[in-house]
Every structure is written in structure tokens, then in C-alpha cells.
C-alpha positions as CSV (number, residue, x, y, z in Angstrom):
1,M,-95.5,9.1,27.8
2,K,-95.1,6.6,25.2
3,N,-94.2,9.1,22.8
4,T,-91.5,10.4,25.2
5,G,-90.1,6.7,25.8
6,R,-90.1,6.3,22.2
7,N,-88.3,9.6,21.8
8,V,-85.6,8.6,24.1
9,R,-85.2,5.2,22.5
10,L,-84.6,7.0,19.2
11,R,-82.2,9.8,20.4
12,Q,-80.2,6.5,22.4
13,Q,-80.3,4.6,18.8
14,Y,-79.0,7.8,17.0
15,R,-76.2,8.3,19.5
16,R,-75.0,4.6,19.1
17,K,-75.1,4.8,15.4
18,K,-73.3,8.2,15.5
19,R,-70.7,6.7,17.7
20,K,-70.2,3.7,15.4
21,R,-69.9,6.2,12.3
22,R,-67.3,8.0,14.3
23,K,-65.2,4.9,15.3
24,K,-65.5,3.8,11.6
25,R,-64.1,6.9,10.3
26,V,-61.4,7.4,13.0
27,L,-60.4,3.6,12.1
28,T,-60.7,4.6,8.5
29,E,-58.1,7.9,9.1
30,A,-55.8,5.8,11.4
31,V,-55.4,3.0,8.5
32,F,-54.7,5.7,6.1
33,L,-52.0,7.4,8.3
34,M,-50.5,4.5,9.0
35,A,-50.4,3.9,5.1
36,A,-49.0,7.1,4.6
37,I,-46.4,6.5,7.1
38,F,-45.4,3.2,5.3
39,V,-45.3,4.7,1.9
40,V,-43.1,7.6,3.1
41,C,-40.6,5.6,5.0
42,F,-40.1,3.0,2.1
43,G,-39.9,5.8,-0.4
44,A,-37.1,7.6,2.0
45,I,-35.3,4.3,2.0
46,L,-35.1,3.7,-1.5
47,I,-34.1,7.2,-2.4
48,V,-31.2,7.0,0.2
49,L,-30.1,3.5,-1.3
50,F,-30.4,5.0,-4.5
51,F,-28.2,7.9,-4.4
52,A,-25.6,6.0,-2.4
53,D,-24.9,3.6,-5.5
54,D,-25.4,6.4,-7.9
55,P,-21.8,7.3,-9.4
56,G,-23.4,10.5,-10.8
57,T,-24.3,12.1,-7.3
58,S,-21.9,13.0,-4.2
59,T,-20.3,9.9,-2.7
60,K,-20.4,11.9,0.9
61,L,-22.9,10.4,2.9
62,R,-23.4,11.2,6.4
63,T,-24.9,9.0,9.1
64,A,-27.4,9.9,11.9
65,P,-25.8,10.2,15.4
66,E,-28.1,7.5,16.6
67,N,-26.0,4.7,15.1
68,G,-22.6,6.2,16.3
69,Y,-21.1,6.8,12.9
70,S,-21.3,10.4,12.0
71,E,-18.2,10.6,9.9
72,S,-18.6,10.8,5.6
73,V,-17.8,7.9,3.8
74,V,-15.8,8.7,0.9
75,P,-14.2,5.8,-0.9
76,D,-10.7,6.3,-1.9
77,S,-11.0,5.1,-5.4
78,E,-13.7,7.4,-6.3
79,N,-11.8,10.4,-4.7
80,H,-8.1,9.1,-6.2
81,V,-6.9,9.8,-2.7
82,F,-3.9,7.5,-1.6
83,P,-4.9,5.2,1.3
84,E,-2.8,6.1,4.3
85,I,0.9,4.6,3.6
86,N,2.7,3.9,7.2
87,V,5.3,1.6,5.8
88,D,8.3,0.4,8.4
89,L,11.8,1.1,6.5
90,E,13.6,1.4,9.8
91,H,13.7,-2.5,10.3
92,L,14.9,-3.7,7.1
93,Y,18.1,-5.8,6.5
94,S,19.1,-2.2,4.2
95,P,19.9,0.5,6.4
96,Y,19.3,3.2,3.5
97,A,15.7,2.9,1.8
98,I,13.1,5.1,-0.1
99,L,9.7,4.5,-1.2
100,V,7.9,6.5,-3.9
101,E,4.8,6.5,-5.9
102,L,5.9,6.1,-9.5
103,D,3.1,8.3,-11.0
104,S,3.2,11.4,-8.5
105,G,6.7,11.1,-7.4
106,K,5.3,11.3,-4.1
107,V,7.7,9.9,-1.4
108,L,5.6,7.6,0.9
109,A,8.6,6.6,3.2
110,E,12.3,7.2,3.7
111,H,15.1,6.1,6.0
112,N,18.3,7.9,5.6
113,S,17.5,8.8,2.0
114,G,19.9,11.6,1.8
115,D,23.0,10.0,3.4
116,K,25.9,9.0,0.9
117,I,26.0,5.5,-0.5
118,Y,28.3,3.8,-2.8
119,P,25.5,3.0,-5.9
120,A,27.5,-0.1,-7.4
121,S,25.9,-1.5,-10.5
122,L,22.8,0.9,-10.0
123,T,24.9,3.4,-11.7
124,K,24.1,1.5,-14.8
125,I,20.8,3.0,-14.7
126,M,22.3,6.3,-15.8
127,T,24.4,4.7,-18.6
128,A,21.5,3.1,-20.0
129,V,19.6,6.6,-19.9
130,L,22.2,8.2,-21.9
131,A,22.5,5.3,-24.2
132,I,18.7,5.8,-24.9
133,E,18.8,9.4,-25.6
134,N,21.8,9.3,-27.5
135,T,20.7,6.4,-30.0
136,D,18.3,7.1,-32.7
137,D,18.1,3.5,-33.9
138,M,18.9,0.5,-31.4
139,S,18.7,-1.7,-34.6
140,Q,21.8,-0.8,-35.6
141,T,25.1,-3.0,-35.1
142,V,28.6,-1.9,-33.5
143,T,31.7,-3.9,-33.0
144,L,32.9,-4.0,-29.5
145,P,36.3,-2.7,-29.1
146,Y,39.2,-5.0,-27.9
147,E,40.7,-2.8,-25.5
148,I,37.7,-2.3,-23.4
149,F,37.8,-6.0,-22.1
150,E,41.2,-6.2,-20.7
151,P,40.3,-3.6,-17.8
152,L,37.0,-5.0,-17.0
153,Y,38.6,-8.5,-16.8
154,A,41.3,-7.2,-14.3
155,E,38.7,-5.7,-12.3
156,N,36.6,-8.8,-12.1
157,A,33.4,-6.7,-13.4
158,S,30.5,-8.5,-14.0
159,M,30.0,-9.3,-17.8
160,A,26.8,-10.2,-19.9
161,G,29.0,-12.5,-22.1
162,F,29.9,-10.6,-25.2
163,L,33.6,-11.2,-26.5
164,P,36.1,-8.8,-27.9
165,G,35.4,-8.1,-31.7
166,E,32.1,-9.1,-31.5
167,E,29.3,-7.4,-33.6
168,A,26.3,-6.6,-31.5
169,V,22.9,-4.8,-31.9
170,L,22.5,-1.9,-29.7
171,K,19.2,-3.0,-28.3
172,D,21.0,-6.4,-27.3
173,L,23.7,-4.4,-25.8
174,L,20.8,-2.3,-23.7
175,Y,19.3,-5.4,-22.4
176,G,22.8,-6.4,-21.4
177,I,23.2,-3.3,-19.3
178,L,20.2,-3.9,-17.5
179,L,19.7,-7.7,-17.0
180,P,23.1,-9.4,-16.5
181,S,24.5,-5.9,-15.5
182,G,27.2,-6.3,-18.4
183,A,30.0,-3.8,-17.9
184,E,31.5,-4.5,-21.4
185,C,27.8,-3.3,-22.7
186,C,28.2,-0.2,-20.8
187,M,31.6,0.5,-22.2
188,A,30.8,-0.1,-25.7
189,F,27.9,2.4,-25.4
190,A,30.3,5.1,-24.0
191,D,33.0,4.4,-26.5
192,R,30.3,4.8,-29.1
193,I,28.6,7.8,-27.9
194,A,31.4,10.1,-26.5
195,G,34.7,8.3,-27.7
196,S,36.0,7.3,-24.1
197,E,34.7,6.7,-20.7
198,E,35.7,9.6,-19.4
199,A,33.9,11.9,-21.7
200,F,30.9,9.7,-21.1
201,V,31.0,10.1,-17.4
202,D,30.8,13.9,-17.9
203,M,27.8,13.6,-19.8
204,M,26.8,11.4,-16.8
205,N,27.4,13.8,-13.9
206,E,25.9,16.9,-16.1
207,K,22.6,14.8,-16.6
208,A,22.6,14.2,-12.8
209,A,22.8,18.0,-12.2
210,E,20.1,18.6,-14.5
211,M,17.6,16.3,-12.7
212,G,18.5,17.9,-9.4
213,M,20.8,14.6,-8.3
214,S,22.6,17.0,-5.8
215,G,24.1,13.9,-3.6
216,T,25.5,12.1,-6.6
217,H,29.0,11.9,-8.5
218,F,30.1,9.5,-11.2
219,C,33.6,8.6,-11.6
220,N,32.8,5.6,-14.2
221,V,30.0,3.9,-16.3
222,T,29.7,0.8,-14.3
223,G,29.8,1.6,-10.8
224,L,32.9,-0.3,-10.0
225,H,34.1,1.0,-6.6
226,D,35.6,4.3,-6.1
227,P,35.6,6.4,-3.0
228,D,34.7,9.8,-5.0
229,H,31.8,7.6,-7.1
230,Y,28.7,8.1,-4.6
231,S,25.0,8.7,-4.5
232,T,21.8,8.6,-2.5
233,V,19.0,6.4,-2.5
234,K,16.8,9.3,-3.0
235,D,18.6,10.3,-6.0
236,I,18.7,7.0,-7.5
237,S,15.0,7.1,-7.1
238,V,14.7,10.2,-9.0
239,L,16.8,8.5,-11.8
240,L,15.0,5.4,-12.0
241,R,11.4,7.5,-12.2
242,Y,13.1,9.2,-15.0
243,A,14.3,6.3,-16.8
244,L,10.9,4.7,-16.8
245,Q,9.5,7.1,-19.0
246,Y,11.3,5.4,-21.8
247,E,9.5,2.4,-23.1
248,V,12.5,0.9,-24.2
249,F,13.9,1.0,-20.5
250,R,10.7,-0.2,-19.0
251,Q,10.7,-3.3,-21.3
252,A,14.5,-4.5,-20.6
253,F,14.0,-3.4,-16.9
254,S,11.1,-5.4,-16.4
255,S,12.2,-8.5,-18.5
256,S,13.1,-11.6,-16.5
257,C,15.3,-13.0,-19.6
258,Y,16.4,-11.9,-23.0
259,T,18.1,-13.8,-25.9
260,T,20.1,-11.4,-28.4
261,Q,19.9,-11.7,-32.1
262,P,22.7,-14.2,-33.6
263,T,26.1,-12.6,-33.8
264,N,29.5,-13.2,-35.4
265,L,30.8,-15.0,-32.4
266,H,27.3,-16.2,-31.1
267,Q,25.6,-18.2,-33.6
268,D,22.7,-18.8,-31.3
269,G,22.7,-15.7,-29.5
270,I,23.2,-15.1,-25.8
271,T,20.6,-15.6,-23.3
272,F,20.3,-13.1,-20.5
273,H,19.0,-13.6,-17.0
274,S,17.7,-10.5,-14.9
275,T,20.0,-10.5,-11.7
276,M,17.1,-9.8,-9.7
277,F,14.4,-12.2,-11.2
278,K,17.2,-15.2,-11.0
279,Y,16.8,-15.1,-7.0
280,M,13.1,-15.1,-7.1
281,D,10.7,-18.1,-7.0
282,N,8.0,-15.7,-8.1
283,A,7.4,-12.0,-8.4
284,E,4.1,-12.1,-6.3
285,V,3.5,-9.8,-3.3
286,I,0.5,-9.3,-1.2
287,G,-2.0,-7.4,-3.4
288,G,0.6,-7.4,-6.4
289,K,3.6,-8.0,-7.9
290,I,7.6,-6.8,-8.4
291,I,7.6,-5.7,-12.1
292,G,11.7,-4.9,-12.3
293,G,14.7,-4.3,-10.7
294,K,18.2,-3.5,-11.1
295,T,20.8,-4.9,-8.6
296,G,24.1,-3.7,-7.4
297,Y,26.8,-5.1,-5.5
298,T,30.1,-4.4,-4.4
299,E,32.0,-5.1,-0.9
300,E,31.8,-1.6,0.0
301,A,28.2,-0.8,-1.2
302,G,26.6,-4.1,0.1
303,L,23.7,-5.5,-1.7
304,C,21.8,-2.7,-3.4
305,L,18.4,-2.7,-5.3
306,A,16.3,-0.4,-7.3
307,S,13.0,-1.7,-7.9
308,L,9.5,-1.1,-9.3
309,A,6.2,-2.9,-8.1
310,E,2.5,-2.8,-8.7
311,V,0.4,-3.1,-5.7
312,G,-3.2,-2.5,-5.7
313,G,-3.3,-0.9,-8.8
314,R,-0.6,1.5,-8.5
315,E,3.1,1.6,-9.2
316,Y,5.9,2.1,-6.4
317,I,9.7,2.5,-6.7
318,L,11.8,1.1,-3.8
319,V,15.7,1.8,-3.5
320,T,17.4,0.0,-1.0
321,A,21.2,0.0,-0.3
322,K,23.8,-1.3,1.8
323,A,22.4,-4.6,3.0
324,K,24.8,-7.2,4.2
325,G,25.4,-10.2,2.4
326,T,27.1,-11.2,-1.1
327,H,25.8,-12.8,-4.4
328,Q,26.4,-16.2,-2.3
329,T,24.5,-15.3,0.8
330,E,20.6,-14.8,1.1
331,Q,19.7,-12.1,-1.0
332,F,18.6,-9.8,1.6
333,H,17.8,-6.8,-0.7
334,I,15.4,-8.7,-2.5
335,L,13.8,-9.8,0.9
336,D,13.3,-6.2,1.9
337,A,11.5,-5.3,-1.4
338,I,9.1,-8.4,-1.1
339,N,8.7,-7.0,2.6
340,V,8.1,-3.2,1.7
341,Y,5.7,-4.2,-1.2
342,S,3.7,-6.6,0.9
343,Q,3.4,-4.0,3.7
344,I,1.4,-1.8,1.2
345,G,-0.7,-4.6,0.1
346,E,-1.5,-5.2,3.6
347,L,-2.6,-1.7,4.3
348,N,-4.6,-1.7,1.1
349,V,-6.5,-4.8,2.2
350,T,-7.0,-3.5,5.7
351,S,-8.1,0.3,4.1
352,E,-10.6,-1.7,1.7
353,R,-12.1,-3.6,4.9
354,R,-12.4,-0.6,6.8
355,S,-14.3,1.1,3.9
356,E,-16.5,-1.7,3.5
357,N,-17.4,-2.0,7.2
358,E,-18.0,1.8,7.3
359,R,-20.4,1.5,4.3
360,S,-22.2,-1.5,5.9
361,R,-22.7,0.1,9.2
362,S,-23.7,3.4,7.8
363,F,-26.4,1.6,5.3
364,P,-27.5,-1.6,7.0
365,S,-29.5,-3.9,5.1
366,A,-33.1,-3.4,4.3
367,S,-35.6,-5.3,6.4
368,W,-39.6,-5.4,6.1
369,T,-39.8,-5.2,9.9
370,D,-37.6,-2.3,10.7
371,F,-38.7,0.5,8.4
372,P,-39.4,2.9,11.5
373,T,-36.1,2.1,12.8
374,R,-34.5,2.7,8.9
375,C,-36.4,6.0,8.9
376,R,-35.0,7.1,12.0
377,A,-31.3,6.1,11.1
378,T,-31.5,8.2,7.8
379,G,-32.8,11.4,9.7
380,N,-36.4,11.0,8.2
381,I,-38.2,11.0,11.8
382,L,-42.1,11.1,11.2
């Protein structure tokens, strides 16, 4: 009996030790399993974050349905995709308007862009283009003919300040066309290149046809009003985009002022001021700046402007026409340009904020307390 009782106690002790060993083994396995889960989750998060920031990998990162944002997040800047441009051109002072992205030539917005307008001094963009294309050396000097001045004085045309018989450098005449809108500079180039204004106008119309400006017809080199001298803001945008390929044009077009070389009649030269920039306190707009512009005005044409701006790292052309006003009133065509380019800037800011919000919601900041949640959010459910 004693042996039997002793055997029972031994079996009970064995069972207790066995249960303790089993508990220790289970506890050890549980610890190892939790550690493995922790390591896998942590590694998965690091991998996702690493590839999200790696420029060499795809930027299309899809979130899991649990967070409510299942759309791909693809930054516009990395894919060279235009942010959505929804610019209002219908409520400007100018009833005719077109907005174009310079590099691509893509029309981003337009309003009555194919309707006939009188271009006034926007005409001089074409005069400048032909002056550039038909001049081998802009450092040459020419004498402004006496006979070109009397008709211009009679028409009260805008002048750069050169005088009859003045000897001027061709580059200075080009700046005289684009900054103070000098009619005598246009006539001097026409006389030099074609021998007469009429012959030069033929060249202008041929160039317009070559460029596909089907809604345009020129009668003179200055833009003085003639019922048969007309264009469209779409055609002028094509013309300006073409002109900006020439560096000498861009430099003049984007200058706020310029002083010519001394001449036989102006020993200190003549200082020109841009007919656009002189009305502006500064050229800044939301997210960018206005780089340059050519204004135009006649009573029939209203206030016209062909301008270039850089907003959000891209360049845009805006052409507007027939805003009410005169040189003595508020410059409504310039206000329209500031309005439109600022709209683009605001859209860019909104787009950037939306992209940042989508990225932040797709990849919330890591926390030591939410690794299980993070694993679920990235689709690695363990």
C-alpha cells in the first residue's frame, strides 16, 4: 500500500511537471509568434514607405479599401501631366480671350477666340517677326527716311521718339517697335526690307497664310485702324507663340525699359518704356509673374493685350481684345491678364494641396502603437 501511494504521488508530480513544461513551451511559442508578427509588420511598413519615396519605382500607389481612398496617387510633376485648368474667361473686361500653354501650344481656355477683332498695335508683332527674319545683322545702322514721318504725325500714331534723318541701329528699332510701339520703327523696317509699306504688307499676309492665320488680314504695318485690317485672338496667339522662338524677340518683348545707343540726333540715346509694364506696380501674380506683353489700342479695337507669363514653372500666352477704356482710364486689359494668370496660380496651389492630402491619407505617419493597424491598411493582414 505504501508503494502504491508513493507511485500515485510520483505520477501526480510527473503530471504537474509535464503541465509546467507544456505551459512554458506554449508561452515560448506565443512569444516567438508575436515577435514574428511584429517583425513582419515592421518590415512591410518599411518596404512600402521605401518604395513610396523611391523615384526609380512606380508612383502609382493604391491604398486599401479600409481607409476610403482607393484611387491611385500619381504626382502631376512626375508624370508631366497638366493639372486641371478651369479658367474663367467669360467674365473678363475683354470679350475676346484665349489662353495657351506655350511649350505644347495647347489651348487651355478660350472665349470668342475665332471672332473678328481689330488688332491695333498687336499687328506690330508680325512686323517684328518679319524684321527679324529678314535681317542678318541687327547691329547695322540705317537712316530713318523723312517721308515716313508726315503720314504718321497726321494719323497721331504712337511713336518711339526717333526723328526724321536719324541714324539708328536696327536692334534699337526692334525694341522701338515692341516697347513704346513706335510706328516710325515699323516703317523704317518696311522701307529697308521691302522698299515700301505696301510691299511689306504683302509679306505680312503671306506669312499669316503660311502660319495658318486664316482669320487675319493686314492693311498696314502699324495697326492703325482700317475696316479691312483684322484678326482673331486665336490667330494672334499663334503669331506670338511663333515669335517667341526668336531670342531677340523674347528679350525685347520681356523688357520693361531699354536705352538705345547714342545717335546723331540723340547723344544720350532714347529710353523706351514698355507700354504694358509702365502701368504695373509689379509683375507678380499668384504663383508666378508676367514676363512680357504687347499692348494695342484704337477706339475701334479697344484695349488689347498679348502677354506671356510663367506660373507654377510653366509659361502661358494670353491674348485679349476690345476691353473698354483708353490710355487715360483703368487699364482693363492688364487687369484681365493679372486675373487669368492668378486663376492658374490658385488652381496650382489647390492641386498641390489636394495631392499632398491624398498622399498623407494614403500613408499616415508611422507610430509604434499602431503597427497592426498599419499592416491592415497596407493590405498585409497577418
